C-alpha positions in Angstrom: 93.2 -8.9 1.5 92.5 -7.0 4.8 93.1 -3.7 3.1 90.7 -4.6 0.3 88.0 -5.5 2.9 88.5 -2.3 4.8 88.4 -0.3 1.5 85.2 -2.1 0.5 83.5 -1.6 3.9 84.5 2.1 3.8 83.1 2.5 0.3 79.8 1.0 1.4 79.6 3.3 4.4 80.4 6.3 2.1 77.7 5.2 -0.4 75.2 4.7 2.4 75.7 8.2 3.9 75.8 9.8 0.4 72.4 8.2 -0.4 71.0 9.6 2.8 72.3 13.0 2.1 70.9 13.0 -1.5 67.5 11.7 -0.3 67.4 14.3 2.5 68.2 17.1 0.0 65.5 15.8 -2.4 62.8 15.5 0.2 63.6 18.8 1.8 63.2 20.5 -1.6 60.0 18.5 -2.2 58.6 19.6 1.2 59.3 23.2 0.5 57.7 23.1 -2.9 54.7 21.2 -1.5 54.3 23.8 1.3 54.2 26.6 -1.3 51.7 24.8 -3.6 49.6 23.2 -0.9 49.9 25.2 2.3 48.3 22.7 4.7 49.2 24.4 7.9 47.4 22.6 10.8 46.8 25.9 12.5 44.7 27.1 9.5 41.6 25.2 10.7 41.5 27.0 14.1 40.4 30.5 15.0 43.4 32.8 15.5 42.2 33.5 19.0 42.6 29.9 19.8 46.1 29.4 18.6 47.8 30.0 21.9 46.0 26.9 23.2 47.0 24.9 20.1 50.6 25.8 20.6 50.4 24.4 24.2 48.6 21.2 23.1 51.0 20.5 20.2 54.2 21.4 21.9 56.7 18.7 22.8 59.1 21.1 24.5 58.2 19.3 27.7 55.3 17.1 28.9 51.9 18.7 29.3 51.3 17.1 32.6 53.3 16.6 35.8 52.7 13.0 36.9 55.4 13.0 39.7 53.2 14.0 42.6 49.9 12.7 41.5 47.9 9.5 42.1 45.6 8.8 39.2 45.1 12.4 38.2 46.7 15.0 36.0 48.1 18.4 36.9 49.7 20.9 34.6 53.5 20.6 34.3 54.7 24.1 35.2 58.0 23.5 33.5 56.1 23.6 30.1 55.8 27.4 29.8 53.5 27.3 26.8 50.4 27.6 29.0 51.5 30.9 30.5 50.1 32.9 27.5 46.5 32.1 28.5 46.5 30.7 32.1 47.8 31.2 35.6 48.5 28.0 37.5 48.7 27.6 41.3 51.6 25.9 42.9 49.9 22.5 42.7 49.3 22.7 39.0 45.6 23.8 38.9 44.2 26.8 37.0 42.8 28.4 40.1 43.4 30.1 43.4 46.0 28.8 45.9 44.3 26.5 48.4 43.6 28.7 51.4 42.1 27.7 54.8 38.4 28.0 54.5 36.9 31.0 56.5 33.7 31.0 58.4 32.1 33.5 56.1 33.0 31.6 52.9 30.9 29.3 50.7 33.3 27.1 48.7 32.6 25.5 45.4 34.8 22.8 43.8 34.5 23.0 40.0 35.7 20.0 38.1 35.7 18.3 34.7 37.8 18.1 31.5 39.3 20.7 29.2 36.1 22.7 28.7 35.8 23.1 32.5 39.5 23.9 32.7 38.7 26.8 30.4 40.1 25.8 27.1 39.3 28.7 24.7 39.1 31.4 27.4 41.3 34.5 27.0 42.4 34.3 30.6 41.6 32.8 34.0 39.1 35.6 34.6 37.1 34.6 31.5 36.7 30.9 32.4 33.4 29.4 33.6 34.4 29.0 37.3 35.8 32.5 37.5 32.6 33.9 35.9 30.6 31.9 38.3 32.5 33.1 41.3 32.2 36.7 40.2 28.5 36.6 39.6 27.7 34.6 42.7 29.6 37.2 44.9 27.2 39.9 43.6 24.2 38.1 45.1 25.4 35.9 47.9 25.4 36.9 51.6 28.6 34.8 52.1 31.8 35.2 50.2 32.0 32.7 47.3 35.2 31.0 46.4 35.3 28.7 43.4 38.3 26.3 43.0 38.8 25.0 39.5 40.3 21.5 39.7 39.5 20.6 36.1 42.3 19.4 33.8 42.7 18.7 30.1 41.8 15.1 29.2 40.1 14.6 32.5 37.4 11.9 33.1 35.1 11.2 36.0 37.8 9.0 37.6 40.2 11.8 37.9 37.5 14.1 39.2 36.7 11.6 42.0 40.4 11.3 42.8 40.9 15.0 43.0 37.8 15.4 45.1 38.9 12.8 47.6 42.5 13.9 47.9 41.9 17.7 48.1 38.6 17.6 50.0 40.2 18.5 53.4 42.2 21.3 51.8 39.2 22.9 50.2 36.2 21.7 52.3 33.6 22.4 49.6 30.0 23.1 50.2 29.1 22.4 46.6 30.8 20.3 44.0 30.1 20.8 40.3 31.1 18.6 37.3 31.0 19.8 33.7 31.6 16.6 31.8 30.2 13.9 29.7 31.9 14.5 26.3 35.2 12.7 27.2 33.5 9.9 29.0 31.2 9.0 26.0 33.4 9.9 23.0 37.0 9.3 24.1 36.8 5.9 25.9 37.2 4.0 22.6 41.0 3.9 23.1 40.8 2.6 26.6 41.1 -1.2 27.0 38.1 -3.4 27.8 40.0 -4.4 30.9 40.1 -0.8 32.1 36.5 0.1 31.2 34.7 -3.2 31.9 36.7 -5.0 34.6 38.1 -2.2 36.6 35.2 0.1 35.7 37.4 3.2 35.6 38.4 5.9 33.0 42.2 5.7 33.2 44.9 8.1 32.1 45.0 6.8 28.6 48.4 8.3 27.6 50.2 6.1 30.1 48.1 3.0 29.7 50.4 0.0 29.3 53.3 1.8 30.9 56.0 -0.5 32.5 59.3 0.3 34.2 62.3 1.0 32.0 64.1 -2.0 33.3 61.6 -4.6 31.9 63.7 -6.8 29.6 61.3 -7.3 26.8 60.8 -3.5 26.4 64.4 -2.4 26.2 64.8 -3.2 22.5 61.4 -1.9 21.6 62.0 1.4 23.4 65.4 1.9 21.8 63.9 1.6 18.3 60.9 3.8 19.3 63.1 6.7 20.6 65.5 6.2 17.6 62.6 6.5 15.2 61.2 9.6 16.9 64.6 11.2 16.8 65.2 10.4 13.1 61.6 11.4 12.1 62.2 14.8 13.6 65.6 15.4 12.1 65.4 13.7 8.7 62.8 14.9 6.2 62.9 11.7 4.1 62.5 9.4 7.0 58.9 10.1 7.6 58.1 8.9 4.1 59.4 5.4 4.9 56.0 4.0 5.9 57.2 0.5 6.3 59.2 1.7 9.3 56.1 3.2 11.0 54.4 0.6 13.2 51.8 2.1 15.6 54.1 1.9 18.6 56.8 4.0 16.9 54.7 7.1 16.1 55.2 10.0 18.3 51.7 11.2 18.3 48.5 9.1 18.7 47.4 9.4 15.1 47.2 5.6 14.8 45.4 4.8 18.1 44.1 1.3 18.5 40.4 1.4 19.0 38.6 -1.1 21.3 35.1 -0.1 20.4 33.1 1.7 17.8 30.9 4.8 18.1 27.8 3.1 19.4 29.7 0.9 21.8 31.6 3.8 23.1 28.5 5.8 23.8 26.8 2.7 25.5 29.7 1.7 27.8 30.6 5.3 28.5 27.0 6.1 29.5 26.9 3.0 31.8 30.1 3.9 33.6 29.1 7.5 33.8 26.0 6.6 35.7 27.9 4.3 38.1 30.3 7.2 38.8 27.4 9.5 39.2 26.1 7.4 42.1 29.5 7.5 43.7 29.5 11.3 43.6 26.0 11.3 45.1 27.1 8.9 47.9 30.2 11.1 48.6 27.9 14.2 48.7 25.7 12.6 51.4 28.7 11.2 53.3 30.8 14.4 53.3 27.9 16.9 53.5 28.1 18.8 50.2 25.7 19.4 47.3 26.6 17.9 44.0 25.6 18.9 40.4 26.6 17.4 37.1 26.3 19.4 33.9 26.5 17.5 30.6 28.5 19.7 28.2 27.4 20.9 24.8 29.3 20.3 21.5 29.4 22.1 18.2 27.4 19.5 16.2 24.2 20.6 18.0 24.7 24.3 16.9 22.5 25.3 13.9 23.9 28.7 13.2 27.7 28.4 12.5 30.1 31.3 12.1 32.7 31.3 9.3 35.5 30.0 11.7 33.1 27.3 13.1 32.3 26.1 9.6 36.0 26.1 8.7 36.8 24.0 11.7 34.0 21.5 11.0 35.1 21.1 7.4 38.6 20.2 8.6 37.1 17.7 11.1 35.1 16.0 8.4 38.3 15.4 6.4 40.3 14.2 9.4 38.2 13.0 12.4 40.5 12.5 15.4 37.9 10.5 17.3 38.2 7.5 15.0 40.0 6.1 12.0 37.8 3.1 11.3 34.4 4.8 10.8 32.8 8.2 10.3 32.3 9.3 13.9 31.7 12.8 12.8 28.6 12.0 10.7 27.3 9.6 13.4 27.8 12.3 16.0 26.1 15.0 13.9 23.1 12.8 13.3 22.7 12.1 17.0 19.9 14.2 18.5 21.1 13.9 22.0 24.5 12.4 22.9 23.4 11.9 26.5 20.1 10.0 25.8 21.6 6.8 27.3 22.4 8.6 30.5 19.0 10.3 30.9 17.0 7.2 30.0 18.7 5.0 32.6 19.1 7.6 35.4 17.6 6.5 38.7 15.6 9.7 39.5 14.7 8.3 42.9 18.3 9.1 43.9 17.6 12.8 43.5 20.8 13.4 41.6 21.2 16.9 40.2 22.0 16.5 36.6 21.5 19.1 33.8 21.8 18.4 30.1 23.4 21.3 28.3 23.6 19.5 24.9 21.3 22.0 23.2 22.5 25.1 25.0 23.9 26.7 21.9 21.5 25.2 19.3 20.0 28.5 18.3 22.8 30.9 19.3 23.7 33.3 16.4 27.1 34.3 17.8 30.3 32.4 17.4 30.9 30.1 20.3 33.1 27.1 19.5 36.8 26.9 18.8 36.8 23.1 18.7 34.2 20.3 19.2 33.6 21.4 22.8 36.0 24.2 23.6 34.2 27.6 23.7 35.3 31.2 23.5 34.7 33.9 26.2 31.1 34.3 25.3 30.5 30.6 25.5 32.3 30.4 28.9 30.0 33.1 30.2 26.8 31.5 28.9 27.6 28.2 30.5 28.4 29.9 33.8 25.0 31.7 33.6 23.0 28.4 33.2 25.0 26.8 36.0 24.3 29.8 38.2 20.6 29.6 37.5 20.6 25.9 38.6 22.6 26.2 41.7 21.7 29.5 43.2 18.7 28.0 45.1 21.3 26.2 47.2 23.1 29.4 48.1 21.9 32.0 50.6 21.5 35.0 48.4 19.8 38.4 48.5 
């Protein structure tokens, strides 16, 4: 009886693993045939010059950011070496100079914002907006100009404010510049109402809802989450079992929960942007620096698109990462001015320096964009030029 039971159980185990092996062989063959007939390489939608950034963004070799030594802000994780093909990072994780003691003959600028300000799309550090700005200002300024780039990928105003406060004494800036607006208005839809409306902050969305590993009701959930991720990566057939794929089990954020639609995101993002703008303005008065905010452009406002820009936009129309419940892309394309809500409600009596770059590339013939907002070297230089024209009156120049 016992021998029969052992034989039966062993037979079931053998059948189970045999079925897995057969399914795996079938689906691996299916995937190879499908890849030949329908080569849907994700990288095909991007310009070849931009692929080194895509490799960094898509890599799971290590985390993109180092959260260990930060409080409410992101810094590049230097252990993830995929960034080294396009950027040099200082010892604190910023794409800029090491933080040196400010000299008497120096005029220091703190440059901040999200991925566009970071320089996503630039061939090297020297081709980014802040480096272009530093180089051109040093040609006309009586003082030596040093521009520190504290921008990071996925940054919002909240992280900018945190970086400004924590690193102010190290840098002692005379001028602070923000290049932002896109993230705050279009990427807040996955931040909870509690975050946006109650705490009135833009949080670090990728760790929203994080709890310590020892929390009892999370132990089982995390076990199955990590098990699913492991099996999805190593078994071809596993990713086709859709009934096993609840939102919390997916490795990437392709099934984000959305708290608000397009118009709501623009509305609440604009309102919170204005509140933060006042904080920047108050800090500028209290700490004695000048502050400028530049609202960044995006590809939908560009009339003359290159071949690669059109190719990218076609792929976005088919798979819009901003939303899965409505056609954000069409709504965004039909919007004449993304920042109308900010400009219409701005209290001009506060004398806040804000410049809308939404239409900067509207009539530009040359290729500029690699993504919705990331620009190539030409775009980086053009943005730096318009920033220079707006701030040079505050700098003693020849």
